[in-house]
C-alpha positions in Angstrom: 17.8 4.4 2.6 17.7 8.3 2.7 14.9 10.4 1.1 17.0 11.5 -1.7 18.1 7.8 -2.6 14.5 6.7 -2.2 13.4 9.4 -4.6 16.0 8.4 -7.1 15.2 4.7 -6.7 11.5 5.4 -7.2 12.0 7.5 -10.3 14.3 5.0 -11.8 11.7 2.3 -11.4 9.0 4.5 -12.8 11.2 5.5 -15.8 12.3 2.0 -16.7 8.7 0.6 -16.5 7.4 3.4 -18.6 10.0 2.9 -21.3 9.3 -0.8 -21.3 5.7 -0.1 -22.0 6.5 1.8 -25.3 5.4 -0.4 -28.2 8.2 0.4 -30.6 11.4 -0.2 -28.6 14.0 -2.4 -30.1 14.7 -5.9 -28.6 18.2 -4.7 -27.6 16.9 -1.6 -25.7 14.1 -3.8 -24.1 16.8 -6.2 -22.8 18.9 -3.2 -21.5 15.9 -1.8 -19.7 14.9 -5.1 -18.2 18.5 -5.5 -17.0 18.5 -2.0 -15.5 15.1 -2.6 -13.9 16.2 -5.8 -12.3 19.4 -4.1 -10.9 17.4 -1.2 -9.5 14.9 -3.6 -7.9 17.6 -5.4 -6.3 19.1 -2.2 -4.8 16.4 -1.3 -2.5 13.4 -2.3 -0.4 10.1 -3.2 -2.2 8.1 -0.2 -3.1 5.7 -0.3 -0.3 8.6 0.0 2.1 10.0 3.3 0.6 9.8 6.3 2.9 9.5 8.5 -0.1 6.1 9.3 -1.4 5.7 11.8 -4.3 3.5 14.7 -3.9 0.3 14.8 -5.9 1.7 17.4 -8.2 4.7 15.2 -8.9 2.4 12.3 -9.7 0.5 14.4 -12.3 3.7 15.2 -14.0 4.5 11.5 -14.9 
């Protein structure tokens, strides 16, 4: 997995998890996010195997 693909994979995982944590999402949206998260997790290696690591500045932005 190239660095751009690893970045997109990491960002997608982060975004889906963040949106799932929101208390007022509908059941329909929750199901969609769970499906997208499962599909994204199936695409790539476990997070600890990703070659991409965001910079500290990028971490503060999330």
